[in-house]
ROTORMAR-654470 format. One line per field, with one value per residue (C-alpha): residue number from 1; residue in three letters; x, y, z. Coordinates in Angstrom, 3 decimals. Example, Ala and Ser with C-alpha at 12.3 -4.5 7.8 and 13.67 -1.06 7.14 Angstrom:
2
pos: c(1;2) $
code: c(Ala;Ser) $
east: c(12.300;13.670) $
north: c(-4.500;-1.060) $
up: c(7.800;7.140) $
***
This chain:
522
pos: c(1;2;3;4;5;6;7;8;9;10;11;12;13;14;15;16;17;18;19;20;21;22;23;24;25;26;27;28;29;30;31;32;33;34;35;36;37;38;39;40;41;42;43;44;45;46;47;48;49;50;51;52;53;54;55;56;57;58;59;60;61;62;63;64;65;66;67;68;69;70;71;72;73;74;75;76;77;78;79;80;81;82;83;84;85;86;87;88;89;90;91;92;93;94;95;96;97;98;99;100;101;102;103;104;105;106;107;108;109;110;111;112;113;114;115;116;117;118;119;120;121;122;123;124;125;126;127;128;129;130;131;132;133;134;135;136;137;138;139;140;141;142;143;144;145;146;147;148;149;150;151;152;153;154;155;156;157;158;159;160;161;162;163;164;165;166;167;168;169;170;171;172;173;174;175;176;177;178;179;180;181;182;183;184;185;186;187;188;189;190;191;192;193;194;195;196;197;198;199;200;201;202;203;204;205;206;207;208;209;210;211;212;213;214;215;216;217;218;219;220;221;222;223;224;225;226;227;228;229;230;231;232;233;234;235;236;237;238;239;240;241;242;243;244;245;246;247;248;249;250;251;252;253;254;255;256;257;258;259;260;261;262;263;264;265;266;267;268;269;270;271;272;273;274;275;276;277;278;279;280;281;282;283;284;285;286;287;288;289;290;291;292;293;294;295;296;297;298;299;300;301;302;303;304;305;306;307;308;309;310;311;312;313;314;315;316;317;318;319;320;321;322;323;324;325;326;327;328;329;330;331;332;333;334;335;336;337;338;339;340;341;342;343;344;345;346;347;348;349;350;351;352;353;354;355;356;357;358;359;360;361;362;363;364;365;366;367;368;369;370;371;372;373;374;375;376;377;378;379;380;381;382;383;384;385;386;387;388;389;390;391;392;393;394;395;396;397;398;399;400;401;402;403;404;405;406;407;408;409;410;411;412;413;414;415;416;417;418;419;420;421;422;423;424;425;426;427;428;429;430;431;432;433;434;435;436;437;438;439;440;441;442;443;444;445;446;447;448;449;450;451;452;453;454;455;456;457;458;459;460;461;462;463;464;465;466;467;468;469;470;471;472;473;474;475;476;477;478;479;480;481;482;483;484;485;486;487;488;489;490;491;492;493;494;495;496;497;498;499;500;501;502;503;504;505;506;507;508;509;510;511;512;513;514;515;516;517;518;519;520;521;522) $
code: c(Met;Trp;Glu;Gly;Asp;Trp;Ala;Lys;Gly;His;Ala;Gly;Gly;Tyr;Gly;Thr;Asp;Glu;Ser;Asp;Trp;Arg;Gly;Gln;Tyr;Asp;Ile;Trp;Asp;His;Lys;Ala;Gly;Leu;Ile;Ala;Glu;Asn;Thr;Arg;Trp;Phe;Val;Asp;Glu;Ala;Thr;Ala;Thr;Gly;Thr;Ile;Val;Tyr;Thr;Ile;Arg;Gln;Gly;Ile;His;Trp;Ala;Ile;Asn;Pro;Val;Ser;Asp;Val;Ser;Val;Arg;Met;Asn;Gly;Arg;Glu;Leu;Thr;Ala;Asp;Asp;Val;Val;Tyr;Tyr;Leu;Thr;Arg;Val;Val;Thr;Asp;Glu;Arg;Ser;Tyr;Leu;Tyr;Arg;Ser;Asn;Pro;Ala;Leu;Arg;Glu;Ala;Val;Ile;Thr;Lys;Thr;Gly;Pro;Trp;Glu;Val;Ser;Val;Thr;Val;Pro;Thr;Glu;Thr;Leu;Ile;Thr;Ala;Ile;Phe;Arg;Leu;Gly;Asp;Val;Thr;Lys;Ile;Gly;Pro;Pro;Glu;Leu;Lys;Asp;Ser;Asn;Leu;Ser;Asp;Trp;Lys;Asp;Val;Ser;Phe;Gly;Thr;Gly;Ala;Tyr;Met;Thr;Thr;Asp;Tyr;Val;Pro;Ala;Ser;Thr;Ile;Thr;Met;Val;Lys;Asn;Pro;Asn;Tyr;Trp;Met;Lys;Asn;Pro;Val;Gly;Pro;Gly;Met;Gly;Asp;Gln;Leu;Pro;Tyr;Ile;Glu;His;Val;Lys;Tyr;Phe;Ile;Ile;Ala;Asp;Ala;Ser;Thr;Arg;Gln;Ala;Val;Phe;Arg;Thr;Gly;Lys;Val;Asp;Thr;Ala;Leu;Leu;Glu;Leu;Asp;Asp;Ala;Ile;Leu;Ile;Arg;Asn;Gln;Ala;Pro;Glu;Thr;Val;Glu;Ile;Thr;Thr;Gly;Glu;Pro;Thr;Leu;Pro;Met;Gly;Ser;Pro;Glu;Ser;Ile;Asp;Met;Pro;Gly;Asp;Val;Ser;Glu;Phe;Ser;Asp;Ile;Asn;Val;Arg;Lys;Ala;Leu;Phe;Met;Ala;Thr;Asp;Leu;Gln;Ala;Ile;Asn;Asp;Gly;Leu;Tyr;Gly;Gly;Leu;Gly;Val;Met;Glu;Thr;Trp;Pro;Tyr;Gln;Gly;Val;Lys;Gly;Tyr;Glu;Glu;Leu;Arg;Val;Gly;Met;Asn;Asp;Pro;Asp;Cys;Pro;Glu;Glu;Leu;Lys;Glu;Leu;Tyr;Thr;Tyr;Asn;Pro;Asp;Lys;Ala;Lys;Gln;Leu;Leu;Ser;Asp;Ala;Gly;Tyr;Pro;Asn;Gly;Phe;Arg;Met;Lys;Ala;Leu;Ser;Leu;Ser;Thr;Ala;Ala;Asp;Phe;Trp;Ser;Ile;Ile;Lys;Asp;Gln;Trp;Ala;Lys;Val;Gly;Val;Glu;Leu;Glu;Ile;Asp;Val;Val;Asp;Met;Gly;Ala;Lys;Asn;Ser;Ile;Leu;Asn;Gln;Arg;Glu;Asn;Trp;Tyr;Gln;Gly;Ile;Thr;Asp;Gly;Gly;Cys;Ala;Ser;Asp;Ser;Ala;Phe;His;Thr;Ser;Pro;Thr;Leu;Thr;Gly;Ser;Pro;Ser;Ala;Ala;Ala;Asn;Thr;Cys;Arg;Ile;Phe;Asp;Pro;Lys;Leu;Asp;Lys;Trp;Leu;Glu;Asp;Ile;Arg;Thr;Thr;Ile;Leu;Ala;Gln;Gly;Thr;Lys;Ala;Gly;Leu;Arg;Glu;Ala;Arg;Glu;Met;Val;Lys;Tyr;Ala;Val;Ser;Gln;Ala;Tyr;Ala;Ile;Pro;Val;Pro;Tyr;Thr;Tyr;Lys;Tyr;Ser;Phe;Trp;Trp;Pro;Trp;Leu;Lys;Asn;Tyr;Thr;Gly;Glu;Val;Ser;Val;Gly;Tyr;Tyr;Asn;Gly;Pro;Asn;Tyr;Val;Pro;Tyr;Val;Trp;Ile;Asp;Glu;Gln;Val;Lys;Asp;Ser;Met;Gly;Tyr) $
east: c(16.777;15.116;12.505;10.572;12.603;12.182;13.136;10.160;7.759;7.164;10.457;9.712;8.822;11.979;10.884;9.213;5.790;5.465;4.246;2.945;4.140;0.928;0.090;1.626;2.777;4.929;5.384;8.708;9.411;9.405;12.095;15.598;18.313;18.872;20.921;20.988;22.299;21.048;18.315;17.800;16.063;15.749;13.853;15.459;12.822;14.889;14.787;11.461;13.149;13.557;16.523;16.893;20.418;21.112;24.283;24.918;25.915;29.374;30.047;26.884;27.666;25.527;24.608;26.127;23.100;24.223;20.873;21.061;23.336;23.237;24.167;27.025;28.456;28.513;30.490;29.596;30.978;30.175;27.062;28.036;26.541;26.755;24.417;21.895;22.123;21.684;18.610;16.776;17.259;15.944;12.714;11.769;12.682;11.847;8.329;7.914;8.475;5.560;6.805;7.109;3.439;2.003;3.949;4.845;6.098;9.118;10.286;11.694;14.001;17.686;19.626;23.362;26.303;27.346;30.036;31.850;28.992;26.320;23.404;21.190;17.734;16.402;12.777;10.283;9.218;5.669;7.154;9.514;7.072;6.355;10.067;10.749;7.943;8.330;12.125;12.591;10.578;9.016;11.943;14.364;17.862;19.270;22.745;23.880;24.585;20.839;21.404;22.794;19.928;16.543;14.767;12.438;12.745;12.471;16.146;17.060;15.671;16.933;19.621;19.893;21.574;18.897;18.898;17.792;18.308;15.583;16.827;13.623;10.229;7.271;4.529;1.389;3.026;6.270;9.136;12.337;14.994;18.330;20.287;22.607;25.955;27.119;24.221;25.313;22.578;22.653;19.814;19.190;17.416;16.715;18.799;20.075;21.214;24.305;23.594;24.258;20.988;19.181;18.712;16.842;18.924;16.171;12.748;9.930;6.723;3.656;1.053;-2.086;-5.394;-7.381;-8.820;-8.760;-5.124;-4.189;-5.745;-4.165;-0.579;-0.807;-2.786;-0.240;2.730;4.171;4.319;5.204;2.971;0.021;-2.049;-5.650;-9.084;-12.048;-13.294;-9.828;-9.248;-12.399;-11.360;-7.767;-8.949;-10.918;-8.479;-5.146;-5.861;-2.148;-1.431;-1.164;-3.124;-3.541;-5.583;-3.790;-3.465;-5.550;-8.613;-7.655;-9.341;-11.156;-10.592;-13.204;-13.915;-13.074;-10.916;-13.627;-16.289;-14.731;-16.847;-14.473;-15.328;-14.543;-17.353;-20.326;-22.790;-20.394;-19.586;-22.844;-22.522;-26.196;-25.490;-22.547;-24.581;-27.478;-25.331;-23.813;-27.312;-28.346;-25.586;-26.633;-23.256;-24.686;-26.331;-23.010;-21.161;-23.674;-24.013;-20.354;-18.451;-20.815;-21.104;-17.405;-16.247;-15.347;-17.454;-15.886;-12.807;-12.516;-10.335;-8.612;-9.223;-7.911;-5.255;-3.201;-1.483;-3.808;-7.169;-8.234;-8.388;-11.443;-14.655;-16.984;-20.732;-21.051;-18.397;-19.768;-18.340;-19.629;-21.741;-25.363;-24.561;-22.148;-24.576;-27.181;-24.783;-24.064;-27.773;-29.312;-32.117;-33.148;-36.067;-33.792;-31.366;-34.104;-34.985;-31.371;-31.044;-34.178;-32.865;-29.689;-31.680;-31.792;-35.374;-35.090;-31.507;-28.701;-26.323;-22.780;-19.910;-17.548;-14.068;-13.667;-11.244;-12.757;-12.283;-14.577;-17.285;-19.665;-19.323;-20.083;-23.130;-24.504;-23.907;-25.548;-28.695;-28.852;-28.383;-30.958;-33.566;-32.898;-32.734;-28.960;-28.015;-24.474;-22.379;-19.408;-16.159;-14.278;-10.519;-7.368;-4.925;-2.526;-5.281;-6.691;-3.326;-2.760;-6.147;-5.691;-2.141;-3.095;-2.305;-4.993;-8.311;-9.030;-11.559;-15.023;-16.663;-16.432;-13.124;-11.666;-8.500;-9.044;-8.579;-5.483;-2.751;-3.201;0.570;0.456;-2.386;-0.219;0.711;-2.132;-2.281;-5.728;-7.178;-5.184;-5.055;-2.098;-1.343;-1.345;-4.691;-3.793;-3.446;-6.271;-8.980;-11.770;-10.043;-10.363;-9.208;-10.404;-8.409;-9.862;-8.341;-5.036;-4.780;-5.873;-3.136;-0.549;-1.619;-1.485;2.099;3.011;1.338;3.288;6.578;5.650;3.624;4.059;2.067;-0.702;-1.633;-1.600;-3.936;-6.432;-6.534;-6.769;-9.854;-11.710;-10.495;-11.831;-15.301;-15.276;-13.898;-16.518;-19.293;-18.354;-19.061;-16.109;-16.064;-18.248;-16.320;-16.642;-16.321;-12.776;-12.053;-9.291;-7.080;-5.544;-1.888;-1.483;1.778;3.067;4.702;8.069;8.362;10.202;10.494;7.323;4.059;2.080;4.225;3.301;5.722;8.332;7.635;5.677;5.002;8.300;6.844;7.758;10.934;10.346;11.736;15.424;14.557;12.745;13.922;12.660;12.944;13.485;13.148;9.666;8.745;9.934;8.122;4.866;5.289;6.259) $
north: c(1.967;-0.755;-3.417;-6.065;-8.531;-12.006;-13.558;-11.854;-13.624;-17.377;-17.926;-21.552;-22.307;-20.786;-17.173;-15.456;-15.107;-11.492;-10.891;-13.116;-10.805;-11.597;-7.921;-4.473;-3.806;-0.966;-1.785;-0.297;-2.899;-5.492;-3.833;-4.940;-2.718;-2.917;-0.182;1.511;-1.000;1.321;3.966;6.314;9.647;12.427;15.687;19.045;21.045;24.229;24.294;22.429;19.938;16.215;14.376;10.860;9.454;6.563;4.514;3.217;-0.427;-0.969;-3.693;-3.301;-3.224;-2.180;-5.158;-5.395;-5.897;-6.157;-4.941;-1.642;1.152;2.770;-0.515;-1.190;2.291;1.789;-1.440;-2.982;-0.161;0.074;1.940;5.089;7.670;10.114;7.858;7.997;11.785;12.199;10.016;11.068;14.675;13.824;12.213;15.192;17.926;16.501;17.513;14.169;12.242;10.616;11.862;15.410;15.331;13.212;14.596;18.236;18.707;16.585;19.270;21.088;18.184;19.021;15.930;15.860;13.516;13.770;11.105;8.789;6.272;8.463;10.417;12.767;14.045;17.044;18.163;20.147;18.090;17.607;16.042;13.591;10.658;11.225;11.227;8.042;6.271;7.601;7.559;4.317;1.539;3.332;4.950;2.811;4.225;5.117;6.385;9.811;8.152;8.523;12.195;11.202;8.818;9.579;6.670;6.158;2.371;-0.421;-1.204;2.301;1.560;-2.021;-1.209;-1.748;-3.561;-6.199;-9.969;-10.107;-8.230;-7.734;-9.045;-9.100;-7.472;-8.085;-5.570;-7.179;-10.606;-11.528;-10.206;-12.269;-11.892;-13.524;-13.828;-10.952;-12.660;-9.617;-9.597;-9.063;-10.557;-13.933;-16.007;-14.702;-17.703;-21.446;-24.407;-22.236;-19.461;-17.870;-19.132;-16.652;-15.347;-15.732;-19.463;-19.502;-18.668;-17.534;-16.040;-15.368;-13.493;-14.005;-11.267;-13.083;-11.264;-14.193;-16.292;-19.654;-19.187;-18.054;-21.163;-23.456;-22.298;-22.802;-26.040;-27.626;-26.649;-24.117;-21.567;-22.283;-19.793;-17.554;-14.921;-15.692;-14.204;-16.204;-17.562;-18.777;-20.198;-22.331;-23.924;-24.575;-26.251;-28.701;-29.173;-29.142;-30.429;-31.143;-27.422;-25.447;-22.269;-19.517;-16.308;-12.994;-10.713;-7.803;-7.251;-5.855;-4.469;-7.156;-7.336;-5.360;-2.904;0.766;1.473;3.636;6.076;9.487;12.657;15.601;18.490;21.111;19.819;22.026;19.218;17.507;20.645;19.941;17.167;16.287;15.319;13.165;11.465;10.960;9.066;7.011;5.932;5.392;2.798;-0.710;-1.971;-5.136;-6.104;-5.513;-7.583;-10.425;-10.380;-10.046;-11.567;-14.040;-11.802;-12.346;-8.789;-6.241;-3.126;-0.646;0.002;3.800;5.515;2.399;-1.353;-2.213;-4.768;-6.803;-4.520;-1.641;-3.135;0.032;1.921;0.065;1.169;-1.757;-1.360;-3.896;-2.312;-1.024;2.442;2.818;6.031;5.754;8.344;5.922;3.006;5.158;5.925;2.243;1.364;1.413;3.959;5.488;7.368;9.175;9.789;11.504;13.682;14.728;15.584;17.671;19.443;20.240;21.794;18.801;17.459;16.008;14.815;15.847;14.520;13.486;11.692;9.045;8.063;4.298;1.740;-0.703;-3.500;-1.678;-0.691;-3.433;-2.319;1.271;0.060;-1.295;2.067;3.819;1.711;2.237;5.996;6.320;5.359;8.642;10.745;10.902;10.180;8.825;9.019;6.644;7.791;4.587;5.056;2.950;3.101;5.487;7.978;7.688;8.399;11.345;12.820;12.347;13.732;17.074;20.005;22.188;21.519;18.573;16.048;17.392;14.154;11.037;9.194;6.342;6.904;4.139;3.752;5.035;2.674;1.598;1.756;5.417;6.403;9.130;10.790;10.037;12.102;10.600;12.678;15.881;18.902;17.611;19.186;15.687;15.120;11.456;10.991;13.260;12.286;13.436;16.822;17.034;20.347;19.921;21.825;19.565;16.475;18.241;19.184;15.727;14.063;16.506;15.700;11.971;12.257;14.157;11.483;8.707;10.456;10.988;7.887;5.331;3.890;2.322;5.698;7.193;4.480;5.259;8.892;7.864;5.742;8.862;10.673;7.839;8.208;11.877;11.321;8.683;10.873;13.570;11.126;12.320;8.906;5.826;2.667;-0.437;-4.047;-5.388;-9.104;-11.290;-13.047;-16.496;-17.412;-20.832;-22.691;-26.125;-28.262;-28.109;-24.398;-24.519;-21.958;-20.263;-19.808;-17.301;-14.194;-11.251;-8.489;-8.431;-4.865;-2.094;-2.482;-4.201;-6.517;-10.202;-9.641;-12.972;-14.710;-14.590;-16.693;-19.557;-22.420;-25.206;-28.823;-30.520;-34.021;-33.244;-31.675;-34.740;-37.100;-35.248;-35.693;-32.122) $
up: c(5.007;7.074;6.432;8.317;10.351;8.843;12.188;13.855;11.510;11.263;9.396;8.568;12.184;13.678;14.042;16.990;15.266;16.372;12.818;10.044;7.210;5.333;4.875;4.555;8.116;9.416;13.092;14.132;16.808;14.021;11.907;10.949;9.532;5.797;4.119;7.525;10.026;12.763;12.856;15.785;16.280;18.816;19.373;20.084;21.938;21.778;17.981;17.604;15.298;15.143;13.663;12.277;12.265;9.892;10.307;6.784;6.530;5.082;2.544;0.437;-3.284;-6.216;-8.375;-11.842;-14.064;-17.706;-19.072;-17.148;-18.313;-14.855;-13.205;-15.615;-15.094;-11.314;-11.892;-8.542;-6.451;-2.751;-1.678;0.254;2.584;-0.328;-2.326;0.494;0.837;-2.920;-3.216;-0.058;-1.157;-4.583;-3.381;-1.215;-3.731;-7.161;-8.217;-9.990;-6.770;-4.982;-1.607;-2.892;-3.836;-1.036;1.943;1.259;4.835;3.895;1.466;4.491;5.368;5.761;4.706;5.373;5.643;9.285;9.290;6.864;7.212;8.779;7.316;9.328;8.390;10.315;10.060;12.141;15.156;13.827;10.665;12.393;12.428;8.735;7.929;9.917;8.089;4.563;4.359;6.284;4.649;1.678;-0.124;-2.115;-2.610;-6.012;-7.021;-8.292;-11.657;-12.262;-13.040;-16.431;-17.282;-18.811;-17.063;-20.014;-20.144;-17.577;-18.130;-16.960;-13.491;-13.213;-10.679;-6.960;-4.089;-3.545;-3.766;-7.411;-10.671;-13.279;-16.605;-18.647;-18.483;-20.776;-19.930;-18.490;-18.863;-17.061;-14.965;-14.991;-12.311;-11.540;-8.318;-7.429;-6.731;-4.747;-2.301;1.292;3.481;5.244;6.650;10.190;11.745;11.565;10.362;7.498;9.810;8.306;4.772;1.997;0.525;-1.767;-2.239;-5.572;-8.656;-11.042;-10.322;-12.759;-11.964;-14.133;-14.578;-15.718;-16.077;-17.470;-14.639;-16.414;-17.468;-13.964;-12.469;-15.048;-14.595;-10.844;-10.962;-13.291;-11.125;-13.553;-10.725;-7.109;-5.304;-6.120;-4.360;-5.320;-4.893;-3.645;-6.989;-7.966;-4.491;-4.593;-7.879;-6.786;-3.572;-5.667;-8.533;-6.674;-3.143;-2.543;-2.338;0.895;1.583;4.153;4.297;3.897;6.895;5.591;3.416;0.034;-3.036;-5.062;-8.791;-10.690;-7.873;-7.451;-4.427;-2.851;-3.993;-3.459;-3.590;-4.158;-1.884;-4.519;-6.762;-5.924;-5.194;-2.786;-0.820;1.026;3.622;3.134;-0.487;0.544;3.266;0.852;-1.637;1.181;2.270;-1.365;-1.750;-0.757;0.417;1.933;-1.365;-3.164;-0.587;-0.778;-4.552;-5.549;-2.625;-1.000;2.051;2.894;2.319;4.988;4.481;6.913;4.762;4.648;5.693;7.111;7.035;10.507;9.574;12.023;14.496;13.637;14.572;16.402;13.119;11.811;13.502;12.879;12.887;15.695;17.881;21.204;20.613;17.056;16.938;15.795;13.138;11.448;11.691;9.946;7.098;6.499;6.471;3.006;3.159;-0.197;1.383;3.841;0.952;-1.066;1.900;2.395;-1.296;-1.084;2.009;0.056;-2.782;-5.121;-4.837;-8.341;-7.976;-10.310;-12.931;-12.060;-13.749;-12.347;-13.473;-13.895;-15.195;-17.658;-15.121;-12.663;-15.130;-13.968;-10.344;-11.287;-13.201;-9.930;-8.269;-11.204;-10.824;-7.064;-7.260;-10.032;-7.424;-5.596;-8.756;-9.267;-12.874;-13.114;-16.279;-16.222;-17.876;-18.692;-19.141;-18.978;-16.066;-17.793;-18.562;-15.052;-13.420;-15.739;-14.830;-11.083;-11.058;-12.578;-10.316;-11.868;-13.560;-11.301;-12.455;-11.639;-10.702;-8.576;-8.462;-6.448;-4.488;-1.994;1.704;3.421;4.497;8.101;8.513;7.469;9.801;11.345;8.070;5.693;2.469;1.834;4.670;4.395;2.139;0.202;-3.190;-4.687;-6.379;-6.770;-3.012;-1.835;-4.286;-1.949;-1.957;1.801;3.236;6.791;9.454;12.140;10.483;9.865;13.545;14.645;12.612;13.939;17.523;16.796;15.588;18.753;20.877;19.159;19.892;23.553;24.397;21.614;18.727;20.823;22.301;18.805;17.578;20.327;19.233;15.577;16.297;17.407;14.295;12.131;13.638;12.703;9.178;8.344;9.772;7.238;4.381;2.345;0.696;0.499;1.382;-0.761;0.411;0.548;0.661;1.985;-0.520;-0.230;-0.531;-2.171;-2.611;-3.499;-0.765;-2.529;-1.697;1.614;4.413;3.128;5.033;3.002;3.460;1.215;2.216;4.973;6.027;4.360;0.623;-0.031;-2.623;-2.498;-0.486;1.257;-1.835;-0.748;2.311;0.549;-1.648;-3.899;-2.747;-6.105;-4.619;-3.317;-6.636;-8.567;-6.199;-6.904;-10.642;-11.451) $
***
């Protein structure tokens, strides 16, 4: 419905630099209308409800993508308020939907067409913040024509109103896209202000797991930009010094690492906080950080990383207000861990299993060796991504072992399924059912409505201290990545996503300077 405002980023040197768009940010003051040209909301105290009112932008047409049956059937018709009502209703009522599972409070939403180009969403007041966030910059709109489609193939979902259309997809290899000639948006700022977007006619994304191949395709100019981890970045700096680079705006999960070490509370051993604390102290995070990431990782990454605009959410060990209890947890202390295990009734340790992707098996081997020193024998279940998702998405017979669901999104600090008793096993992999956290999050949402995001962040910082102290999960080091690009890519300064998890939606604003590319021999 809205997304980040390109003009409030760097925008090739012509923006306001209120954001750098080098991370996944959801700061409402930095938004621009997309499908909804205007978004407003209000609270009705008499009915204890909140309502979002979207004014739908006129003149947006569905792209005609010849590879998509849904797209062809729509034949480029105009997007309508009815489309929006249909799809928002679908995502909060369909059991297969992520929002249905991750934010069950949204199932109560009443979504109606309240004018020819107006859609209203009414929810209980305590759910209003969740609805603004989840329906605004998370949900993408689809048409009612989807009802007649089985959506079993990538072509079935290759529809939309965006700047590009997907015309080819090779799993784990490439995604090919072409310009949507019916796209509505124009460049909002700079010398190209008023230009029809997008500039680039064809876009191809490469998915390359092999490091040497990944480095080679960028080094030889076969791709224009790449988001690289530290090892790749070091080589590119040496082998392609003409390229430009900048650090991303948030620490992210390194390749080959689990997202976190989650200890599900419904597994008998982990129902005891002493066991959870013991394993936290039995994990030498500093040794992992030094050995795998040259000491450059950020260790305080659960439940939030503290990215730009949300710095208050990360309670660092050197922060003046960091409780001694948290510092003790982060300090490797196998002797104290053994004592805690003994106090919990496990003087000789216990056996436990952990779910792992094959790419993270080496990391889990390190954990296995460290925990063996306190008597905990870890069995690693190695599965592929499909099997892992299937296991974590089960409603019953949840996996009885350690999983990795990862840190919560900083942008979603006020409505985090990672910390709440959500029915989605995939979102709440620690299986936290803590009334204190539920109430805290509800109060934070109320504070944001009354006093603004900054006040909500201050409350959330105190909640973070409590959540970490409960040792529901053991954080793992996250590292910054590096955006590299060739000088012929113009109007680009390392943007990752203009708004919250919008993918590379900076692409419509950038272009290739073929003269520069030719002059460099490419």
